[in-house]
C-alpha positions in Angstrom: -6.5 16.8 -26.3 -8.4 14.3 -24.2 -11.6 15.5 -25.0 -11.5 17.0 -28.4 -13.5 20.2 -29.6 -16.3 19.4 -31.8 -18.8 21.8 -33.4 -22.1 21.9 -31.7 -23.9 21.0 -34.9 -21.7 17.9 -35.1 -22.3 16.5 -31.7 -26.1 16.4 -32.6 -25.2 13.2 -34.8 -24.5 11.2 -31.8 -27.0 10.9 -28.6 -25.8 13.1 -25.7 -27.1 11.3 -22.7 -25.1 11.2 -19.6 -24.6 7.8 -17.8 -27.2 5.9 -20.3 -25.2 3.0 -21.4 -23.0 0.2 -19.3 -19.3 1.9 -20.0 -19.6 4.5 -17.4 -20.7 2.1 -14.8 -18.3 -0.6 -15.5 -15.6 2.3 -15.8 -16.6 3.4 -12.3 -16.4 0.1 -10.7 -13.0 -0.8 -12.5 -11.9 3.0 -11.4 -13.1 2.3 -7.5 -11.2 -0.8 -7.3 -8.2 0.2 -8.8 -7.8 3.0 -6.6 -8.7 0.7 -3.5 -5.6 -1.7 -4.8 -3.2 1.1 -5.4 -4.0 2.7 -1.7 -3.5 -1.1 -0.6 -0.4 -1.4 -2.3 0.9 1.9 -1.0 0.1 1.2 2.6 1.7 -2.4 2.3 4.9 -1.1 0.7 5.4 1.5 3.5 4.6 -0.8 6.1 7.0 -3.5 4.6 9.7 -0.5 4.4 9.0 0.6 8.1 9.6 -2.8 9.5 12.6 -3.4 7.7 14.1 -0.2 8.8 13.1 -0.9 12.6 14.6 -4.4 12.4 17.5 -4.0 10.5 20.1 -3.3 13.0 18.1 -4.4 16.3 18.9 -7.2 18.3 17.4 -8.4 21.9 19.7 -10.2 24.4 17.8 -12.4 26.6 19.2 -13.4 30.0 18.1 -16.3 31.6 20.2 -16.8 34.5 18.0 -18.4 37.3 18.8 -15.9 40.3 16.6 -12.9 39.8 19.2 -10.6 41.3 21.9 -12.0 39.2 19.7 -11.4 36.1 19.1 -8.0 36.7 22.9 -7.1 37.4 23.8 -8.9 34.3 21.0 -6.8 32.3 22.3 -3.7 33.9 26.0 -4.1 33.3 25.4 -5.5 29.7 23.5 -2.1 29.0 26.2 0.0 30.1 28.9 -1.6 28.3 26.9 -1.8 25.1 26.0 1.7 25.2 29.7 2.7 25.4 30.4 0.8 22.3 31.1 2.7 19.1 28.9 0.2 17.0 25.8 0.6 19.3 23.5 3.9 18.8 21.2 2.8 21.8 20.7 0.2 24.4 17.7 -0.2 26.7 16.7 -2.5 29.2 12.9 -3.7 29.1 11.5 -3.1 32.3 9.8 -6.4 34.1 6.7 -4.3 34.3 6.4 -3.8 30.5 6.9 -7.8 29.8 4.2 -8.4 32.6 1.8 -6.0 30.4 2.9 -7.8 27.3 2.1 -11.3 28.7 -1.2 -10.0 30.6 -2.8 -9.3 27.2 -2.3 -13.1 26.3 -3.4 -14.3 29.9 -6.4 -12.4 30.0 -5.5 -10.2 33.2 -7.4 -7.4 34.5 -6.5 -3.6 34.7 -6.2 -3.6 30.6 -3.6 -6.4 30.7 -1.0 -4.9 33.1 -1.1 -8.0 35.1 0.4 -6.1 38.3 -1.7 -8.0 40.7 -2.1 -11.3 38.9 -0.4 -14.1 40.8 0.2 -16.1 37.7 2.2 -13.2 36.0 3.8 -12.5 39.5 5.0 -16.0 39.8 6.8 -16.7 36.2 10.2 -16.2 36.0 10.6 -13.6 33.4 14.2 -13.1 31.5 15.6 -9.8 31.6 15.8 -8.1 28.1 18.1 -5.6 26.7 17.1 -3.9 23.3 20.3 -3.2 21.5 20.1 -0.9 18.0 23.3 -0.9 15.9 24.8 2.1 14.1 24.3 1.8 10.4 23.0 -0.9 8.0 25.8 -3.4 8.5 24.9 -6.1 11.0 27.4 -9.1 10.8 30.4 -7.4 12.2 28.7 -5.6 15.1 27.1 -9.0 15.9 30.3 -10.7 16.2 31.5 -8.0 18.6 28.2 -8.1 20.5 28.6 -11.7 21.1 32.3 -11.4 22.6 30.5 -8.7 24.9 27.7 -10.8 26.1 29.8 -14.0 26.7 32.2 -11.6 29.1 29.3 -9.6 30.8 26.2 -12.2 30.7 27.3 -15.6 30.1 24.7 -17.7 28.8 22.6 -15.1 27.4 20.7 -15.4 24.1 21.1 -13.1 21.3 18.1 -12.7 19.2 18.3 -10.6 15.7 14.8 -9.1 15.2 15.4 -9.8 11.3 15.3 -13.5 11.9 11.6 -13.6 13.0 10.1 -10.6 11.6 12.0 -10.6 8.2 9.7 -13.0 7.0 6.6 -10.8 7.7 8.0 -7.8 6.1 8.8 -10.0 3.0 5.1 -11.4 3.1 3.8 -7.9 3.4 6.2 -6.7 0.4 4.7 -9.6 -1.6 1.2 -8.6 -0.9 2.1 -4.8 -2.0 3.5 -6.5 -5.4 0.2 -8.5 -5.6 -1.9 -5.4 -5.1 0.1 -3.8 -7.9 -0.3 -6.3 -10.2 -4.0 -6.0 -9.6 -3.9 -2.3 -10.3 -2.1 -3.3 -13.8 -4.7 -5.7 -14.6 -7.7 -3.6 -14.0 -6.3 -0.9 -16.1 -5.7 -3.3 -18.7 -9.3 -4.3 -18.2 -10.4 -0.6 -18.5 -8.7 -0.2 -21.7 -10.2 -3.2 -22.8 -13.6 -1.9 -22.1 -12.9 1.2 -23.8 -11.6 -0.8 -27.1 -15.2 -2.9 -27.2 -17.2 0.8 -26.6 -15.3 2.4 -29.5 -15.9 -0.7 -31.7 -19.9 -0.9 -30.7 -20.2 2.6 -31.5 -19.0 2.6 -34.6 -20.8 -0.4 -35.4 -24.2 1.0 -34.3 -23.4 4.3 -36.0 -22.1 2.8 -39.3 -24.9 4.4 -41.3 -23.9 7.8 -39.9 -20.4 7.3 -40.6 -21.3 6.6 -44.3 -23.1 9.9 -44.4 -20.1 11.8 -43.0 -17.9 10.2 -45.6 -20.2 11.0 -48.5 -20.3 14.6 -47.5 -16.1 14.7 -47.3 -15.7 14.5 -43.5 -12.2 12.5 -42.9 -11.1 9.9 -40.6 -9.8 12.2 -37.9 -12.9 14.4 -38.1 -15.0 11.4 -37.4 -12.6 10.1 -34.6 -12.7 13.3 -32.9 -16.7 13.1 -32.7 -16.7 9.4 -31.3 -13.7 10.2 -29.1 -15.3 13.3 -27.6 -18.3 10.9 -26.7 -16.3 8.0 -25.3 -14.1 10.4 -23.5 -16.7 12.1 -21.7 -18.7 8.8 -20.8 -15.3 7.4 -19.3 -14.8 10.6 -17.4 -18.0 10.5 -16.0 -17.6 6.9 -14.9 -14.0 7.8 -13.4 -15.2 10.6 -11.7 -18.3 8.2 -10.1 -15.6 5.7 -9.1 -12.9 8.0 -7.5 -15.8 9.8 -5.6 -17.1 6.2 -4.0 -13.2 5.0 -3.5 -12.4 8.5 -1.9 -15.4 8.3 1.0 -14.2 4.4 1.5 -10.4 5.5 1.9 -11.5 8.4 4.2 -13.5 5.9 6.3 -10.8 3.9 6.6 -8.2 6.3 7.4 -10.3 7.9 10.3 -10.4 4.4 11.5 -6.8 3.6 10.8 -5.9 7.1 12.9 -6.7 5.0 15.9 -4.1 2.4 15.6 -1.1 3.4 17.4 1.0 0.5 17.8 1.8 -2.7 16.3 2.8 -3.7 12.6 -0.7 -1.8 11.4 0.4 1.6 12.7 3.3 1.6 10.1 0.8 1.3 7.1 -0.1 4.4 5.8 -0.2 6.3 2.5 1.8 9.3 3.0 2.0 12.6 0.9 3.3 10.6 -2.1 0.7 7.9 -1.7 -2.3 10.3 -1.7 -0.4 12.3 -4.7 -0.2 9.0 -6.8 -4.1 8.2 -6.0 -5.0 11.7 -7.2 -3.0 11.3 -10.4 -4.7 7.9 -11.0 -8.0 9.2 -12.2 -6.2 11.9 -14.5 -3.9 9.4 -16.0 -6.8 6.8 -16.6 -8.9 9.8 -18.6 -6.0 10.2 -20.6 -5.5 6.4 -21.4 -9.2 6.0 -22.2 -8.8 8.8 -24.8 -5.9 7.7 -26.2 -7.1 4.1 -26.6 -10.3 5.2 -28.0 -8.7 7.3 -30.5 -6.3 4.7 -31.8 -9.3 2.1 -31.9 -11.4 4.7 -33.9 -8.7 5.3 -36.4 -7.5 1.6 -36.8 -11.4 0.7 -37.4 -11.9 3.6 -39.7 -9.3 2.6 -41.9 -10.6 -1.1 -42.1 -14.2 0.3 -43.5 -12.7 2.2 -46.1 
C-alpha cells in the first residue's frame, strides 16, 4: 500500500502535524515545476509534430515574371496542371490581397494590416505564389516531376520546399521538448532525494523511539510502516498543494492560449493524452515517494541493528 495502515495507538509515537516541516513545501515546489515542465514538453512536442506534418509534403512555387498579366496567367495554368497530377493532393493560388495583408503587418499599414489602400504596397511588384501539397510522405520523386511541370508551364519560377525553411524551426521546438522532458526527470530525482533525506532525518530524530520499539519486539517492517505512513502523508500534502497551483497556472495559460488561432503557437496544445499524463503524474509521484521512503527506511534500519 502507498500509505500503510497503522494502528491509532502506534501513530501517537510520531507527531501528527500537517505541513509543519520543510518537506511538504519543497515537494510542493518541485511538483509544481514538474507539472509545468511536463506541460511545456507535451505542448512543444505536439507543436513540432504539427509543423512537421504541415510542411512534410508542401512546396510553394514562386513566379517572378515581370509582366503582371503573364505572371497571373502562368500561376493559373500551373495550378490547373498541378491539380491534375496524381502525385498532387491540392494546389492553390495565393491571392494578391492575401500577400498584401501579410506584408501590411510588417509595413505598419492601417486597416488591420490589410494594406488595401497603402500606396507603397500597391506599388510593390509582388510575385505570384502557388501552394502545392503532395500525396503521401514521399517528396523526392514528386519534386522532380513538379520541376519538369514548372519548367513547362512557368519557366524561371522557383520551387521553395517548406521543409527547407521551417524544418530547423520544428527541430528547435523538438529539442526544447526534450529539454523539458529532461527537466521533468531531474526534478523527479530531486524529489526522490528529498524523500530519502527526510526518511533518514526522521530516523535520526526518533532514534530513541526506534530503540524502544525494538526492545518491545517490534520488527523492522512494523517500524518502517509507521515512518512510511508519516512521510507518505507529508509528501501527499505537498504533491496536492503543488498540483493545485500548477493546475491553476495551466488553466490560466490555456484560457489565454485559446485566443491564438494562427501561426506556430496555434499548434501548441496539450490534447487529451497530455492532460491525462498531467493527471497521472501526481499519483505516480506519491507512489514513487512511498516506495523510496520504504526502501530507504528498511536499508537504514538494517544498519542500525
